[in-house]
CHARMM internal coordinates of N, CA and C (Angstrom, degrees):
IC EDIT
DIST 1 N 1 CA 1.4292
DIST 1 CA 1 C 1.5361
ANGL 1 N 1 CA 1 C 109.01
DIST 1 C 2 N 1.3042
ANGL 1 CA 1 C 2 N 113.86
DIHE 1 N 1 CA 1 C 2 N 136.10
DIST 2 N 2 CA 1.4641
ANGL 1 C 2 N 2 CA 121.15
DIHE 1 CA 1 C 2 N 2 CA -175.60
DIST 2 CA 2 C 1.5075
ANGL 2 N 2 CA 2 C 111.29
DIHE 1 C 2 N 2 CA 2 C -120.64
DIST 2 C 3 N 1.3244
ANGL 2 CA 2 C 3 N 117.07
DIHE 2 N 2 CA 2 C 3 N 163.92
DIST 3 N 3 CA 1.4724
ANGL 2 C 3 N 3 CA 121.07
DIHE 2 CA 2 C 3 N 3 CA 176.00
DIST 3 CA 3 C 1.5385
ANGL 3 N 3 CA 3 C 109.30
DIHE 2 C 3 N 3 CA 3 C -58.84
DIST 3 C 4 N 1.3124
ANGL 3 CA 3 C 4 N 115.34
DIHE 3 N 3 CA 3 C 4 N 135.72
DIST 4 N 4 CA 1.4470
ANGL 3 C 4 N 4 CA 121.47
DIHE 3 CA 3 C 4 N 4 CA 179.19
DIST 4 CA 4 C 1.5217
ANGL 4 N 4 CA 4 C 113.95
DIHE 3 C 4 N 4 CA 4 C 95.05
DIST 4 C 5 N 1.3445
ANGL 4 CA 4 C 5 N 119.14
DIHE 4 N 4 CA 4 C 5 N -14.31
DIST 5 N 5 CA 1.4282
ANGL 4 C 5 N 5 CA 121.03
DIHE 4 CA 4 C 5 N 5 CA 178.96
DIST 5 CA 5 C 1.5493
ANGL 5 N 5 CA 5 C 110.75
DIHE 4 C 5 N 5 CA 5 C -68.36
DIST 5 C 6 N 1.3488
ANGL 5 CA 5 C 6 N 114.52
DIHE 5 N 5 CA 5 C 6 N 142.18
DIST 6 N 6 CA 1.4298
ANGL 5 C 6 N 6 CA 119.98
DIHE 5 CA 5 C 6 N 6 CA 175.04
DIST 6 CA 6 C 1.5324
ANGL 6 N 6 CA 6 C 107.79
DIHE 5 C 6 N 6 CA 6 C -87.61
DIST 6 C 7 N 1.3302
ANGL 6 CA 6 C 7 N 117.10
DIHE 6 N 6 CA 6 C 7 N 132.22
DIST 7 N 7 CA 1.4816
ANGL 6 C 7 N 7 CA 121.51
DIHE 6 CA 6 C 7 N 7 CA -176.58
DIST 7 CA 7 C 1.5454
ANGL 7 N 7 CA 7 C 110.15
DIHE 6 C 7 N 7 CA 7 C -130.79
DIST 7 C 8 N 1.3041
ANGL 7 CA 7 C 8 N 114.39
DIHE 7 N 7 CA 7 C 8 N 163.54
DIST 8 N 8 CA 1.4721
ANGL 7 C 8 N 8 CA 121.94
DIHE 7 CA 7 C 8 N 8 CA 174.69
DIST 8 CA 8 C 1.5044
ANGL 8 N 8 CA 8 C 107.53
DIHE 7 C 8 N 8 CA 8 C -120.28
DIST 8 C 9 N 1.2951
ANGL 8 CA 8 C 9 N 117.72
DIHE 8 N 8 CA 8 C 9 N 135.69
DIST 9 N 9 CA 1.4690
ANGL 8 C 9 N 9 CA 120.66
DIHE 8 CA 8 C 9 N 9 CA 174.50
DIST 9 CA 9 C 1.5099
ANGL 9 N 9 CA 9 C 106.53
DIHE 8 C 9 N 9 CA 9 C -76.79
DIST 9 C 10 N 1.3332
ANGL 9 CA 9 C 10 N 115.16
DIHE 9 N 9 CA 9 C 10 N 113.89
DIST 10 N 10 CA 1.4477
ANGL 9 C 10 N 10 CA 122.57
DIHE 9 CA 9 C 10 N 10 CA -166.55
DIST 10 CA 10 C 1.5213
ANGL 10 N 10 CA 10 C 113.47
DIHE 9 C 10 N 10 CA 10 C -118.10
DIST 10 C 11 N 1.3171
ANGL 10 CA 10 C 11 N 119.01
DIHE 10 N 10 CA 10 C 11 N 36.79
DIST 11 N 11 CA 1.4342
ANGL 10 C 11 N 11 CA 123.07
DIHE 10 CA 10 C 11 N 11 CA 177.43
DIST 11 CA 11 C 1.5398
ANGL 11 N 11 CA 11 C 108.90
DIHE 10 C 11 N 11 CA 11 C -129.72
DIST 11 C 12 N 1.3296
ANGL 11 CA 11 C 12 N 116.71
DIHE 11 N 11 CA 11 C 12 N 117.96
DIST 12 N 12 CA 1.4826
ANGL 11 C 12 N 12 CA 118.56
DIHE 11 CA 11 C 12 N 12 CA -175.73
DIST 12 CA 12 C 1.5362
ANGL 12 N 12 CA 12 C 115.23
DIHE 11 C 12 N 12 CA 12 C -60.03
DIST 12 C 13 N 1.3298
ANGL 12 CA 12 C 13 N 115.77
DIHE 12 N 12 CA 12 C 13 N -17.89
DIST 13 N 13 CA 1.4978
ANGL 12 C 13 N 13 CA 119.31
DIHE 12 CA 12 C 13 N 13 CA 179.98
DIST 13 CA 13 C 1.5063
ANGL 13 N 13 CA 13 C 112.20
DIHE 12 C 13 N 13 CA 13 C -78.06
DIST 13 C 14 N 1.3449
ANGL 13 CA 13 C 14 N 118.46
DIHE 13 N 13 CA 13 C 14 N -15.58
DIST 14 N 14 CA 1.4558
ANGL 13 C 14 N 14 CA 122.73
DIHE 13 CA 13 C 14 N 14 CA -177.95
DIST 14 CA 14 C 1.5397
ANGL 14 N 14 CA 14 C 109.37
DIHE 13 C 14 N 14 CA 14 C -85.48
DIST 14 C 15 N 1.3429
ANGL 14 CA 14 C 15 N 117.00
DIHE 14 N 14 CA 14 C 15 N 135.30
DIST 15 N 15 CA 1.4727
ANGL 14 C 15 N 15 CA 120.62
DIHE 14 CA 14 C 15 N 15 CA -178.62
DIST 15 CA 15 C 1.5202
ANGL 15 N 15 CA 15 C 115.25
DIHE 14 C 15 N 15 CA 15 C -62.72
DIST 15 C 16 N 1.3360
ANGL 15 CA 15 C 16 N 117.99
DIHE 15 N 15 CA 15 C 16 N -18.78
DIST 16 N 16 CA 1.4545
ANGL 15 C 16 N 16 CA 121.01
DIHE 15 CA 15 C 16 N 16 CA 178.14
DIST 16 CA 16 C 1.5271
ANGL 16 N 16 CA 16 C 111.10
DIHE 15 C 16 N 16 CA 16 C -104.53
DIST 16 C 17 N 1.3057
ANGL 16 CA 16 C 17 N 118.06
DIHE 16 N 16 CA 16 C 17 N 25.71
DIST 17 N 17 CA 1.4760
ANGL 16 C 17 N 17 CA 124.62
DIHE 16 CA 16 C 17 N 17 CA -179.54
DIST 17 CA 17 C 1.5425
ANGL 17 N 17 CA 17 C 109.58
DIHE 16 C 17 N 17 CA 17 C -50.73
DIST 17 C 18 N 1.3402
ANGL 17 CA 17 C 18 N 115.74
DIHE 17 N 17 CA 17 C 18 N 126.06
DIST 18 N 18 CA 1.4314
ANGL 17 C 18 N 18 CA 121.73
DIHE 17 CA 17 C 18 N 18 CA 177.87
DIST 18 CA 18 C 1.5175
ANGL 18 N 18 CA 18 C 113.96
DIHE 17 C 18 N 18 CA 18 C 93.74
DIST 18 C 19 N 1.3163
ANGL 18 CA 18 C 19 N 118.64
DIHE 18 N 18 CA 18 C 19 N -10.85
DIST 19 N 19 CA 1.4866
ANGL 18 C 19 N 19 CA 120.50
DIHE 18 CA 18 C 19 N 19 CA 179.29
DIST 19 CA 19 C 1.5474
ANGL 19 N 19 CA 19 C 110.32
DIHE 18 C 19 N 19 CA 19 C -75.04
DIST 19 C 20 N 1.3306
ANGL 19 CA 19 C 20 N 113.90
DIHE 19 N 19 CA 19 C 20 N 148.32
DIST 20 N 20 CA 1.4628
ANGL 19 C 20 N 20 CA 121.07
DIHE 19 CA 19 C 20 N 20 CA 179.05
DIST 20 CA 20 C 1.5464
ANGL 20 N 20 CA 20 C 106.11
DIHE 19 C 20 N 20 CA 20 C -103.44
DIST 20 C 21 N 1.3374
ANGL 20 CA 20 C 21 N 114.09
DIHE 20 N 20 CA 20 C 21 N 140.43
DIST 21 N 21 CA 1.4546
ANGL 20 C 21 N 21 CA 118.97
DIHE 20 CA 20 C 21 N 21 CA 178.64
DIST 21 CA 21 C 1.5063
ANGL 21 N 21 CA 21 C 111.55
DIHE 20 C 21 N 21 CA 21 C -150.55
DIST 21 C 22 N 1.3567
ANGL 21 CA 21 C 22 N 115.79
DIHE 21 N 21 CA 21 C 22 N 176.01
DIST 22 N 22 CA 1.4473
ANGL 21 C 22 N 22 CA 122.33
DIHE 21 CA 21 C 22 N 22 CA -177.93
DIST 22 CA 22 C 1.5089
ANGL 22 N 22 CA 22 C 107.71
DIHE 21 C 22 N 22 CA 22 C -120.07
DIST 22 C 23 N 1.3189
ANGL 22 CA 22 C 23 N 117.57
DIHE 22 N 22 CA 22 C 23 N 136.42
DIST 23 N 23 CA 1.4668
ANGL 22 C 23 N 23 CA 121.65
DIHE 22 CA 22 C 23 N 23 CA 178.14
DIST 23 CA 23 C 1.5209
ANGL 23 N 23 CA 23 C 108.77
DIHE 22 C 23 N 23 CA 23 C -74.15
DIST 23 C 24 N 1.3363
ANGL 23 CA 23 C 24 N 115.65
DIHE 23 N 23 CA 23 C 24 N 119.23
DIST 24 N 24 CA 1.4410
ANGL 23 C 24 N 24 CA 119.99
DIHE 23 CA 23 C 24 N 24 CA 179.96
DIST 24 CA 24 C 1.5113
ANGL 24 N 24 CA 24 C 114.24
DIHE 23 C 24 N 24 CA 24 C -116.62
DIST 24 C 25 N 1.3270
ANGL 24 CA 24 C 25 N 117.73
DIHE 24 N 24 CA 24 C 25 N -5.23
DIST 25 N 25 CA 1.4793
ANGL 24 C 25 N 25 CA 120.90
DIHE 24 CA 24 C 25 N 25 CA 177.58
DIST 25 CA 25 C 1.5106
ANGL 25 N 25 CA 25 C 111.66
DIHE 24 C 25 N 25 CA 25 C -170.18
DIST 25 C 26 N 1.3241
ANGL 25 CA 25 C 26 N 113.79
DIHE 25 N 25 CA 25 C 26 N 164.82
DIST 26 N 26 CA 1.4628
ANGL 25 C 26 N 26 CA 122.42
DIHE 25 CA 25 C 26 N 26 CA 175.77
DIST 26 CA 26 C 1.5181
ANGL 26 N 26 CA 26 C 106.14
DIHE 25 C 26 N 26 CA 26 C -122.97
DIST 26 C 27 N 1.3523
ANGL 26 CA 26 C 27 N 116.75
DIHE 26 N 26 CA 26 C 27 N 138.35
DIST 27 N 27 CA 1.4657
ANGL 26 C 27 N 27 CA 118.66
DIHE 26 CA 26 C 27 N 27 CA -173.62
DIST 27 CA 27 C 1.5094
ANGL 27 N 27 CA 27 C 115.00
DIHE 26 C 27 N 27 CA 27 C -128.43
DIST 27 C 28 N 1.3066
ANGL 27 CA 27 C 28 N 117.54
DIHE 27 N 27 CA 27 C 28 N 28.82
DIST 28 N 28 CA 1.4768
ANGL 27 C 28 N 28 CA 119.17
DIHE 27 CA 27 C 28 N 28 CA 175.81
DIST 28 CA 28 C 1.5140
ANGL 28 N 28 CA 28 C 112.53
DIHE 27 C 28 N 28 CA 28 C 102.68
DIST 28 C 29 N 1.3321
ANGL 28 CA 28 C 29 N 115.29
DIHE 28 N 28 CA 28 C 29 N -179.92
DIST 29 N 29 CA 1.4561
ANGL 28 C 29 N 29 CA 120.84
DIHE 28 CA 28 C 29 N 29 CA -175.02
DIST 29 CA 29 C 1.5105
ANGL 29 N 29 CA 29 C 112.31
DIHE 28 C 29 N 29 CA 29 C -94.58
DIST 29 C 30 N 1.2909
ANGL 29 CA 29 C 30 N 115.67
DIHE 29 N 29 CA 29 C 30 N 137.47
DIST 30 N 30 CA 1.4651
ANGL 29 C 30 N 30 CA 121.79
DIHE 29 CA 29 C 30 N 30 CA 173.76
DIST 30 CA 30 C 1.5386
ANGL 30 N 30 CA 30 C 108.57
DIHE 29 C 30 N 30 CA 30 C -87.10
DIST 30 C 31 N 1.2969
ANGL 30 CA 30 C 31 N 115.38
DIHE 30 N 30 CA 30 C 31 N -47.79
DIST 31 N 31 CA 1.4657
ANGL 30 C 31 N 31 CA 124.80
DIHE 30 CA 30 C 31 N 31 CA 172.77
DIST 31 CA 31 C 1.5307
ANGL 31 N 31 CA 31 C 104.96
DIHE 30 C 31 N 31 CA 31 C -132.48
DIST 31 C 32 N 1.3162
ANGL 31 CA 31 C 32 N 115.01
DIHE 31 N 31 CA 31 C 32 N -175.15
DIST 32 N 32 CA 1.4679
ANGL 31 C 32 N 32 CA 117.50
DIHE 31 CA 31 C 32 N 32 CA -175.16
DIST 32 CA 32 C 1.5134
ANGL 32 N 32 CA 32 C 114.44
DIHE 31 C 32 N 32 CA 32 C -58.34
DIST 32 C 33 N 1.3255
ANGL 32 CA 32 C 33 N 118.44
DIHE 32 N 32 CA 32 C 33 N -40.63
DIST 33 N 33 CA 1.4611
ANGL 32 C 33 N 33 CA 122.58
DIHE 32 CA 32 C 33 N 33 CA -178.91
DIST 33 CA 33 C 1.5146
ANGL 33 N 33 CA 33 C 113.21
DIHE 32 C 33 N 33 CA 33 C -117.08
DIST 33 C 34 N 1.2914
ANGL 33 CA 33 C 34 N 118.02
DIHE 33 N 33 CA 33 C 34 N 23.26
DIST 34 N 34 CA 1.4619
ANGL 33 C 34 N 34 CA 122.74
DIHE 33 CA 33 C 34 N 34 CA -177.69
DIST 34 CA 34 C 1.5360
ANGL 34 N 34 CA 34 C 110.37
DIHE 33 C 34 N 34 CA 34 C -129.84
DIST 34 C 35 N 1.3377
ANGL 34 CA 34 C 35 N 116.00
DIHE 34 N 34 CA 34 C 35 N 111.28
DIST 35 N 35 CA 1.4667
ANGL 34 C 35 N 35 CA 122.68
DIHE 34 CA 34 C 35 N 35 CA -175.98
DIST 35 CA 35 C 1.5283
ANGL 35 N 35 CA 35 C 110.95
DIHE 34 C 35 N 35 CA 35 C -93.96
DIST 35 C 36 N 1.3395
ANGL 35 CA 35 C 36 N 116.30
DIHE 35 N 35 CA 35 C 36 N 141.07
DIST 36 N 36 CA 1.4616
ANGL 35 C 36 N 36 CA 119.83
DIHE 35 CA 35 C 36 N 36 CA 167.53
DIST 36 CA 36 C 1.5253
ANGL 36 N 36 CA 36 C 108.15
DIHE 35 C 36 N 36 CA 36 C -77.07
DIST 36 C 37 N 1.3338
ANGL 36 CA 36 C 37 N 117.04
DIHE 36 N 36 CA 36 C 37 N 131.11
DIST 37 N 37 CA 1.4279
ANGL 36 C 37 N 37 CA 121.49
DIHE 36 CA 36 C 37 N 37 CA 179.38
DIST 37 CA 37 C 1.5204
ANGL 37 N 37 CA 37 C 109.06
DIHE 36 C 37 N 37 CA 37 C -121.95
DIST 37 C 38 N 1.3170
ANGL 37 CA 37 C 38 N 116.88
DIHE 37 N 37 CA 37 C 38 N 140.39
DIST 38 N 38 CA 1.4442
ANGL 37 C 38 N 38 CA 123.23
DIHE 37 CA 37 C 38 N 38 CA 177.39
DIST 38 CA 38 C 1.5161
ANGL 38 N 38 CA 38 C 107.04
DIHE 37 C 38 N 38 CA 38 C -90.94
DIST 38 C 39 N 1.3243
ANGL 38 CA 38 C 39 N 116.62
DIHE 38 N 38 CA 38 C 39 N 116.27
DIST 39 N 39 CA 1.4625
ANGL 38 C 39 N 39 CA 123.29
DIHE 38 CA 38 C 39 N 39 CA -174.20
DIST 39 CA 39 C 1.5168
ANGL 39 N 39 CA 39 C 109.20
DIHE 38 C 39 N 39 CA 39 C -113.91
DIST 39 C 40 N 1.3718
ANGL 39 CA 39 C 40 N 116.88
DIHE 39 N 39 CA 39 C 40 N 125.60
DIST 40 N 40 CA 1.4537
ANGL 39 C 40 N 40 CA 120.39
DIHE 39 CA 39 C 40 N 40 CA 173.09
DIST 40 CA 40 C 1.5312
ANGL 40 N 40 CA 40 C 108.38
DIHE 39 C 40 N 40 CA 40 C -89.63
DIST 40 C 41 N 1.3151
ANGL 40 CA 40 C 41 N 116.07
DIHE 40 N 40 CA 40 C 41 N 118.97
DIST 41 N 41 CA 1.4611
ANGL 40 C 41 N 41 CA 122.29
DIHE 40 CA 40 C 41 N 41 CA 178.16
DIST 41 CA 41 C 1.5202
ANGL 41 N 41 CA 41 C 107.52
DIHE 40 C 41 N 41 CA 41 C -103.12
DIST 41 C 42 N 1.3300
ANGL 41 CA 41 C 42 N 116.33
DIHE 41 N 41 CA 41 C 42 N 108.79
DIST 42 N 42 CA 1.4660
ANGL 41 C 42 N 42 CA 121.46
DIHE 41 CA 41 C 42 N 42 CA -173.48
DIST 42 CA 42 C 1.5637
ANGL 42 N 42 CA 42 C 111.69
DIHE 41 C 42 N 42 CA 42 C -65.12
DIST 42 C 43 N 1.3356
ANGL 42 CA 42 C 43 N 117.01
DIHE 42 N 42 CA 42 C 43 N -34.85
DIST 43 N 43 CA 1.4603
ANGL 42 C 43 N 43 CA 120.18
DIHE 42 CA 42 C 43 N 43 CA -179.64
DIST 43 CA 43 C 1.5361
ANGL 43 N 43 CA 43 C 112.91
DIHE 42 C 43 N 43 CA 43 C -65.10
DIST 43 C 44 N 1.3160
ANGL 43 CA 43 C 44 N 117.25
DIHE 43 N 43 CA 43 C 44 N -26.09
DIST 44 N 44 CA 1.4673
ANGL 43 C 44 N 44 CA 123.05
DIHE 43 CA 43 C 44 N 44 CA 177.55
DIST 44 CA 44 C 1.5159
ANGL 44 N 44 CA 44 C 111.37
DIHE 43 C 44 N 44 CA 44 C -101.15
DIST 44 C 45 N 1.3397
ANGL 44 CA 44 C 45 N 117.57
DIHE 44 N 44 CA 44 C 45 N -12.07
DIST 45 N 45 CA 1.4497
ANGL 44 C 45 N 45 CA 124.79
DIHE 44 CA 44 C 45 N 45 CA -178.19
DIST 45 CA 45 C 1.5251
ANGL 45 N 45 CA 45 C 113.96
DIHE 44 C 45 N 45 CA 45 C 55.44
DIST 45 C 46 N 1.3315
ANGL 45 CA 45 C 46 N 115.58
DIHE 45 N 45 CA 45 C 46 N 43.00
DIST 46 N 46 CA 1.4781
ANGL 45 C 46 N 46 CA 119.89
DIHE 45 CA 45 C 46 N 46 CA 175.56
DIST 46 CA 46 C 1.5242
ANGL 46 N 46 CA 46 C 109.79
DIHE 45 C 46 N 46 CA 46 C -159.83
DIST 46 C 47 N 1.3490
ANGL 46 CA 46 C 47 N 115.22
DIHE 46 N 46 CA 46 C 47 N 169.31
DIST 47 N 47 CA 1.4388
ANGL 46 C 47 N 47 CA 123.55
DIHE 46 CA 46 C 47 N 47 CA -178.97
DIST 47 CA 47 C 1.5189
ANGL 47 N 47 CA 47 C 109.89
DIHE 46 C 47 N 47 CA 47 C -98.49
DIST 47 C 48 N 1.3247
ANGL 47 CA 47 C 48 N 113.42
DIHE 47 N 47 CA 47 C 48 N 148.83
DIST 48 N 48 CA 1.4923
ANGL 47 C 48 N 48 CA 121.48
DIHE 47 CA 47 C 48 N 48 CA 177.29
DIST 48 CA 48 C 1.4838
ANGL 48 N 48 CA 48 C 109.69
DIHE 47 C 48 N 48 CA 48 C -135.81
DIST 48 C 49 N 1.3406
ANGL 48 CA 48 C 49 N 116.60
DIHE 48 N 48 CA 48 C 49 N 145.17
DIST 49 N 49 CA 1.4604
ANGL 48 C 49 N 49 CA 121.93
DIHE 48 CA 48 C 49 N 49 CA 170.53
DIST 49 CA 49 C 1.5163
ANGL 49 N 49 CA 49 C 107.46
DIHE 48 C 49 N 49 CA 49 C -87.72
DIST 49 C 50 N 1.3266
ANGL 49 CA 49 C 50 N 116.40
DIHE 49 N 49 CA 49 C 50 N 124.36
DIST 50 N 50 CA 1.4427
ANGL 49 C 50 N 50 CA 121.67
DIHE 49 CA 49 C 50 N 50 CA -178.14
DIST 50 CA 50 C 1.5185
ANGL 50 N 50 CA 50 C 108.54
DIHE 49 C 50 N 50 CA 50 C -134.60
DIST 50 C 51 N 1.3157
ANGL 50 CA 50 C 51 N 120.04
DIHE 50 N 50 CA 50 C 51 N 134.67
DIST 51 N 51 CA 1.4696
ANGL 50 C 51 N 51 CA 121.18
DIHE 50 CA 50 C 51 N 51 CA 176.32
DIST 51 CA 51 C 1.5337
ANGL 51 N 51 CA 51 C 110.71
DIHE 50 C 51 N 51 CA 51 C -64.93
DIST 51 C 52 N 1.3060
ANGL 51 CA 51 C 52 N 115.99
DIHE 51 N 51 CA 51 C 52 N 142.90
DIST 52 N 52 CA 1.4778
ANGL 51 C 52 N 52 CA 120.59
DIHE 51 CA 51 C 52 N 52 CA -178.55
DIST 52 CA 52 C 1.5221
ANGL 52 N 52 CA 52 C 111.14
DIHE 51 C 52 N 52 CA 52 C -60.37
DIST 52 C 53 N 1.3177
ANGL 52 CA 52 C 53 N 117.36
DIHE 52 N 52 CA 52 C 53 N -29.44
DIST 53 N 53 CA 1.4404
ANGL 52 C 53 N 53 CA 120.92
DIHE 52 CA 52 C 53 N 53 CA -178.23
DIST 53 CA 53 C 1.5407
ANGL 53 N 53 CA 53 C 112.54
DIHE 52 C 53 N 53 CA 53 C -66.88
DIST 53 C 54 N 1.3167
ANGL 53 CA 53 C 54 N 117.41
DIHE 53 N 53 CA 53 C 54 N -16.40
DIST 54 N 54 CA 1.4752
ANGL 53 C 54 N 54 CA 121.78
DIHE 53 CA 53 C 54 N 54 CA -179.36
DIST 54 CA 54 C 1.5236
ANGL 54 N 54 CA 54 C 111.44
DIHE 53 C 54 N 54 CA 54 C -97.05
DIST 54 C 55 N 1.3268
ANGL 54 CA 54 C 55 N 117.85
DIHE 54 N 54 CA 54 C 55 N 5.65
DIST 55 N 55 CA 1.4661
ANGL 54 C 55 N 55 CA 123.55
DIHE 54 CA 54 C 55 N 55 CA -174.86
DIST 55 CA 55 C 1.5244
ANGL 55 N 55 CA 55 C 110.86
DIHE 54 C 55 N 55 CA 55 C -115.66
DIST 55 C 56 N 1.3140
ANGL 55 CA 55 C 56 N 113.60
DIHE 55 N 55 CA 55 C 56 N 155.69
DIST 56 N 56 CA 1.4963
ANGL 55 C 56 N 56 CA 120.17
DIHE 55 CA 55 C 56 N 56 CA 167.74
DIST 56 CA 56 C 1.5260
ANGL 56 N 56 CA 56 C 106.53
DIHE 55 C 56 N 56 CA 56 C -139.85
DIST 56 C 57 N 1.2909
ANGL 56 CA 56 C 57 N 116.12
DIHE 56 N 56 CA 56 C 57 N 151.52
DIST 57 N 57 CA 1.4574
ANGL 56 C 57 N 57 CA 120.70
DIHE 56 CA 56 C 57 N 57 CA 177.22
DIST 57 CA 57 C 1.5022
ANGL 57 N 57 CA 57 C 110.01
DIHE 56 C 57 N 57 CA 57 C -68.87
DIST 57 C 58 N 1.3240
ANGL 57 CA 57 C 58 N 115.59
DIHE 57 N 57 CA 57 C 58 N 138.89
DIST 58 N 58 CA 1.4552
ANGL 57 C 58 N 58 CA 121.50
DIHE 57 CA 57 C 58 N 58 CA 177.84
DIST 58 CA 58 C 1.5318
ANGL 58 N 58 CA 58 C 108.18
DIHE 57 C 58 N 58 CA 58 C -77.70
DIST 58 C 59 N 1.3063
ANGL 58 CA 58 C 59 N 115.20
DIHE 58 N 58 CA 58 C 59 N 126.12
DIST 59 N 59 CA 1.4537
ANGL 58 C 59 N 59 CA 121.70
DIHE 58 CA 58 C 59 N 59 CA 177.10
DIST 59 CA 59 C 1.5144
ANGL 59 N 59 CA 59 C 105.56
DIHE 58 C 59 N 59 CA 59 C -109.76
DIST 59 C 60 N 1.3163
ANGL 59 CA 59 C 60 N 116.11
DIHE 59 N 59 CA 59 C 60 N 102.77
DIST 60 N 60 CA 1.4661
ANGL 59 C 60 N 60 CA 122.76
DIHE 59 CA 59 C 60 N 60 CA -169.55
DIST 60 CA 60 C 1.5298
ANGL 60 N 60 CA 60 C 113.90
DIHE 59 C 60 N 60 CA 60 C -52.62
DIST 60 C 61 N 1.3259
ANGL 60 CA 60 C 61 N 117.08
DIHE 60 N 60 CA 60 C 61 N -50.94
DIST 61 N 61 CA 1.4609
ANGL 60 C 61 N 61 CA 120.55
DIHE 60 CA 60 C 61 N 61 CA -174.92
DIST 61 CA 61 C 1.5246
ANGL 61 N 61 CA 61 C 111.11
DIHE 60 C 61 N 61 CA 61 C -65.07
DIST 61 C 62 N 1.3307
ANGL 61 CA 61 C 62 N 118.03
DIHE 61 N 61 CA 61 C 62 N -47.32
DIST 62 N 62 CA 1.4649
ANGL 61 C 62 N 62 CA 121.46
DIHE 61 CA 61 C 62 N 62 CA -177.74
DIST 62 CA 62 C 1.5262
ANGL 62 N 62 CA 62 C 112.08
DIHE 61 C 62 N 62 CA 62 C -65.30
DIST 62 C 63 N 1.3484
ANGL 62 CA 62 C 63 N 115.32
DIHE 62 N 62 CA 62 C 63 N -42.19
DIST 63 N 63 CA 1.4617
ANGL 62 C 63 N 63 CA 119.21
DIHE 62 CA 62 C 63 N 63 CA -178.33
DIST 63 CA 63 C 1.5247
ANGL 63 N 63 CA 63 C 113.05
DIHE 62 C 63 N 63 CA 63 C -66.78
DIST 63 C 64 N 1.3217
ANGL 63 CA 63 C 64 N 116.17
DIHE 63 N 63 CA 63 C 64 N -36.85
DIST 64 N 64 CA 1.4849
ANGL 63 C 64 N 64 CA 118.72
DIHE 63 CA 63 C 64 N 64 CA 177.97
DIST 64 CA 64 C 1.5211
ANGL 64 N 64 CA 64 C 111.86
DIHE 63 C 64 N 64 CA 64 C -66.77
DIST 64 C 65 N 1.3197
ANGL 64 CA 64 C 65 N 117.70
DIHE 64 N 64 CA 64 C 65 N -41.71
DIST 65 N 65 CA 1.4784
ANGL 64 C 65 N 65 CA 119.04
DIHE 64 CA 64 C 65 N 65 CA -179.43
DIST 65 CA 65 C 1.5165
ANGL 65 N 65 CA 65 C 110.61
DIHE 64 C 65 N 65 CA 65 C -71.21
DIST 65 C 66 N 1.3220
ANGL 65 CA 65 C 66 N 117.71
DIHE 65 N 65 CA 65 C 66 N -31.23
DIST 66 N 66 CA 1.4802
ANGL 65 C 66 N 66 CA 120.32
DIHE 65 CA 65 C 66 N 66 CA 179.84
DIST 66 CA 66 C 1.5243
ANGL 66 N 66 CA 66 C 110.34
DIHE 65 C 66 N 66 CA 66 C -68.73
DIST 66 C 67 N 1.3330
ANGL 66 CA 66 C 67 N 117.60
DIHE 66 N 66 CA 66 C 67 N -34.25
DIST 67 N 67 CA 1.4856
ANGL 66 C 67 N 67 CA 120.11
DIHE 66 CA 66 C 67 N 67 CA -177.08
DIST 67 CA 67 C 1.5327
ANGL 67 N 67 CA 67 C 111.92
DIHE 66 C 67 N 67 CA 67 C -79.91
DIST 67 C 68 N 1.3382
ANGL 67 CA 67 C 68 N 117.91
DIHE 67 N 67 CA 67 C 68 N -16.27
DIST 68 N 68 CA 1.4866
ANGL 67 C 68 N 68 CA 118.38
DIHE 67 CA 67 C 68 N 68 CA -177.92
DIST 68 CA 68 C 1.5011
ANGL 68 N 68 CA 68 C 110.25
DIHE 67 C 68 N 68 CA 68 C -87.70
END
COOR INIT
IC SEED 1 N 1 CA 1 C
IC BUILD
């Protein structure tokens, strides 16, 4: 995952589960292979620190057909 990628919070334990956001920063490691990412969530109009393990890349075509 790189800066500018659109992601979905994909862990049911997270309070923002299902929200779409944009990666705007990286803030260090949570665990050895798990990075803290700063995600801007437009629907909430603020940034959140979310572990990379709780995110997945948004795939525009697949997500649109799934919601219909």
